[in-house]
N, C-alpha and C positions, 0 to 999 in steps of 0.2 A: 504493500500500500504506500501511497504518497501522503505523508502526514506533515502538517505545519503546526507548530506550537507558537502561540502568541503570549508574551509575558511583559509585564511592566517593570518598573524599577524594583529590584529586589537585592537584598544582601543576606537573606536568611532562608527559612524553610521552603518557601515557594520556589525560589531559584534552585535550591538543592534538589527538590522533587522533580522539576522539569529537566534538570541536567541528567538525572538518573534515567528518566523516561527516554530522553533523546538518545543517550548512550546505549541503553539496552535494546531499544527498538531498532536502532541503526545496526547494532550487532546481530539482530535477528533477521536482517535483510531488507528492512523497510527503508524507503527513501524519506529522510527526515530534514525538515527545515525548521529554523527557529527565528522568530521575528521579535525584536525588542530593542530597548535602549543600548547604546554602545557600552555604557558603564556596567550594565548587567552582564553583557558578554565578557567584558574585561574581568569582572569579578569571578564568573563561573567558567569561563573558557569554552562556551558552546562551539565557537568556530574552530577550536582545536580538536574537537571530537571527530574520530574517523567516520566518514559517511554522513556528516551533518553540515548543512549550509546555514549561514547566518545572514539575516537581512536587518539592517538598522532601521528602527522606527522609534523615534524619541517620544514615547508616551509620557505625558505629564500626569499630574495628579488631579487636575480640576477640569471640568467641562468648560469649553470656551470656543471662540471663533476659530482658533487654530485647529480644531477638530476636523474641519473640512479638508485642510491640507494633509492631516494624518490619514484620512480616508483615501485621498488620492494616492498618497505614497503607498499605503498598504495594498491598494488595488493593483498597483504596478508590481509589487513584490509577489502577490498571490498569483498573478498571471505568469510570472517567471517560474514559480514553483509548481503550478498546475496541480494543486493537492486534491485528493479525494476527501480528506478530513482536515478541517481546521479546528484546532483545540485551543481555546483561550483560557487563561488562568487568571481569575480575579475579575472584579466588576469593571475596572477601567479598561483592561485589555478586552474584556468581553463586549463592552459597549462599542468601542471603536471597530472591533471585528464584525459585530452584527451589522453596524451601519455600512461597513465596507461590503459585506456579502450581499446586502440588499441592492447594491449597484451592479452586481455581476449577472450576466445573462445565464451562465451555467454556474450554479451555486454548489460548492462542495457541502458535505454534511458539517454541521456546526455543533461542536461539543464545548460545553462550558464547565470548568471546574471552579467550585466555590471553596475558598480557604478561610474566609473570615465573614463575620456577620456585619451587616450595615449598622452603624451606631449613631447616625446623625439625629439631631433633635430639631423640632420646629420645622421651618421651611426646608432646611437641608434634609431632614428626615423624610419629608414628603417627596422631595425630588429623588432621594435614594430608593424609596419604595416604588416609584414609577419606573426607575431604571431596572430595579430587581424584577418587576413584573414583566417588563418588555423582554428582558433576557430569559426569564423562565419560560415564557410563551414562544420565544423566537428560537430556542435551542432544540436541536434534534435529540440531544441527551444532556442532562445536567448531572454532574458528579459532585457530591458533597464530601468533604473531608471528615465529616461526622454526621450522625443521624439528624441532629438539629437542623443542619443546613439542608439536608434532603427534605425534611418535613416542611421547611420554610418554602423551598422551591415548589413543592407540590401544592401548598396553600395558595401560591401566587399563580398557579395555572400550568406548571410544567407537566407535560404528558408523559415524559420518560425521565425519571430521576432515580439515581442509584447512589449507594455509598461506595466510595473507593478510597481506601486509606492512602495517605502519603507516608511511605515507609522511610524509616531512618536509615542512613548509611550503616554499613557494617562497623561494629564497634571494635576498636583495637584493644587487644588484651594487654593489660599493663601488669608487669610483675610486681610482687610485693616489695622488692628492693627498689624498683623505680618509683613506686608510690611513696615509699618512705623517703626517698631522696627529694621528691617534689615537695612533700610536707616539710622536710627540713629546710629546703630552700625558701619556701614561703615564710616559715617561722623566722628565719634569719632576716629576710627582706622587710617583713612587717613587724618584727620584734614581738612575737608571741611565743609561748611555750610550745615545743613540738608535740606535747600531749594534749593541747587544747582541742576542744570539740569544734570541728570546722563545718559550718553551714554554707553550702555552695549554691548560688543561683547563676544560671547561664542564660543570657538573653540580652538583647539591646536595652539600654536604659531609655525607655520610652514610656509614654503614659499607659499603654496597654499592659505593661508588665507590673504596674502598681507597686513599685518599690517603696513609696511612702508607707504602705501597710507593713512592709518588712521593717522599716525604721521604727514604727510605733510598737511593733512586737519586740524589737530589741530593747526599746526603752522599758517595756514591762519586765523583760528579763533582767534589766539592770536594777530594778527595785529590790529592796531587802526581802520583800515577799512577792515573788512574781505572780502573775495572774493565774488563777486556778479555775478548774471546772467544779461542778458539784460533786464529782465522785471522790470518795475518800482516797483512792489510789492517786488521782491527779493532785489532790491537795498535799498528800504526803510527798510526791515527787517534786512539787513546786517548793515545798519547805526545804527539802534536802538541797535543791538547786540553789535556793537563797543562801544556805550555809556555804555551799561551794563558791558562789559568787563573792561572798564576803571574804573568803580565804584567798580568792584569786587576786584581790586588790593588793595583797602583800607578796605572795610567792608565785603567782601566775598559774598555779595548778587549778584545775576546774574551770579554766577560761572557756568562753564561747567566742568564736571569731566568725564573722560573716564575710564572705567574698562574693563579689559580683563580677562575672567575666562576660564581656561583650562590648561592642561599640556603643556610642551614646549620642542621643540628641542633646546637644550642649545645654540648652535651656532647661530641659528636664533634669539633667545631671546637676546643674547648679541648684535647682530647687531641692533636690533630694539631699545634696550635701548640706545646704542651709538648714533643712529640717533636722538632719542628724546632729549638726553642731548645736542647735537649740536644745535637743534632747540630751546631748552629752553635758551641757552646762547645768542640767537639772539633776542628773543621776549618773551613777557609774555604769553607763551603758556599754554592752559588749562592743568590741571594735568592729568597724565596717570598712572594708577596703574595696576600691574599684580597680579592677585589674585591666580594664580596657580590652580591646580585641586580643584574642590569644589563639595560638595554633597548637596548644597542648591541652585541649579540653579533656581528652581521655585521661591524661595524667592528673589533671586537677580533680576530675571525678573520682579517680581511684584513691586520691589522697584524702578526699572529704569523708565526713561521717554521715552527713545528712544532705540530701538534695532538696532544694526549696523551689517551688513554683508559686508565685504570688499573683499571677495574671488576672486581670479583669475578665478575660475570655481567651480561650484557645480552642481551635478546632481539634487538632490532634498533634500537639507539640512534638517536634522531632527531638528536642532536648529531653523531654519527658520519656520518650521511647528509649533514648540512649541511657537514661538513668535506670530504667527497668532492665535493660540488657546488661548494664554494668553491675547490677545487684546492689543498688543503693537504697538506704532507708529514705523514703520520700515523704515530704509534707507538702501538699499541693491544694490549691483552691479547686473546689469541685464545680468548675464552670465549663460550658461548652462540652467538648468531648473528653475532658480530662477524667471525669468519673467513670465513663464507660471504658476508657483506656486502662486506667489503673486498677479499678475494682477494689479488692481487699488487699492489694499488694502495696499499699501505702496508707498514710493517714490523710484523709480528705477533710477540708474545712470549708465553711461557707465563704463566699466572696467578701473580701475586705474585713474579715473577722480577725483583727490582730490579737485579741485575747485568746481565741482558740489556737492561733498559730503559736503564740508564746507558750501556751499550755502544752501543745504537742512537742515542741522543742524541749521544754522543761522535762517532760516525761522521758524522752529519748536520751537526754543528756546524762541522766543518772541511771540508765538501764541499758547497758550494752547488749544484754541478751535480747531485749526487745528490738534493738537496732539490727542485730544479726537475723532475727526472725523475719523482720520486714525485708531485709536485704535478700534473704533466701526466697521469699515470696515474689519479690520483684524480678529476680533472676529467672524463676520459673515462668512468670508472666511474659517476660521479655523473650523467652525461647519460643513462645507461641505466636509472636508477631510475624506478619509476612515480611519478607525482605524486598529490596528494590526490584530484583529480577522477577519475583512472583507477582508484584503489582503491575509491572510492565506487561507480563504475559496475560494477566486478567484484562488489562486495558486493551490489548490487541484483540482479544476475543470480543469485547464490546464494540470495537471499531468494525470488526468483521460482520457483526450483526447489523450494523448500519449500512454497509455497502457490500452485501454478499455477492451480488452479480458482478462486481468489479474486481473480486479477489481471485487470484489464480495465476 
């Protein structure tokens, strides 16, 4: 088959997913094209993949008069690719692609993948709903990265909507020695005890990730009596943690250290830093360090004790899948597809509930057996997840259902 993917600006999960699909479908003998911004190609290297052609289309983030030029440019690109399937990823890429396809006399099948929910309010929310509806009804197939997105597409009129996971890349196995070396290097760089409890969050410092909730939870952990739940077990663990935190102020044993790895929206980063500084002025809050973009995420995950996901919403976070496959004790917000992804293989809390987050970390901080239990569950759950090649094979089958007469 001749398949073209359209993608907007991406530095994270969507680009990783499309890169894997392009690579694996090209390796399976399909003719693959990718259309998107030059910066996205520079980041993911689509044009370097064997059997993949890349066409530049500078998709912006807002609807405007320049969209007419984008449609003209994409029409030229699609004529050169002559695809049987055009598969757009995300609302922006989907909108421009649908508008382009409406100008073609011979229209390829249109597939739309949804990776995020629309979150606009007021006038923007109404506009987004109209675009969602147009895309749902104009697509030959809508694929949702979690079941919420599939249900939403069906509610808006999609005739053919399916769940298709975005699989995480294969996780590199890190030896105990390498993990210990990473922990020691972090401890030296940021001046904490090598035996400290490390809470790791991986993801861009952006509003969706809700790192202000993490800061509020750390502030609770810095109090003499951290937040508790109503259960006697949680109250006991919080009390013990309070004792350990008091000790940590003098000898650094029993420390809790939070690390955030990922690029940053500078304005959001400044706000989170200011919030942390204010909290640190009021209590002995656990340390929080921003690591920036890293190429050693596997080593960081192996060195950490707890993996944290505080997002407002996630469809099917690749980093959460990686945490499962690594066998980490997970504390995550039960939003979007996170609950169905993690199940009982981690501790799930309500969105923006810093008290529950603090209580979960408090419990795990003083109970290594519980951390090990959750890590084992995560590893078992991670082993059940489909890999990138399996997802590509499933997608190829869906494409074949759309164009059976043209395959062969």
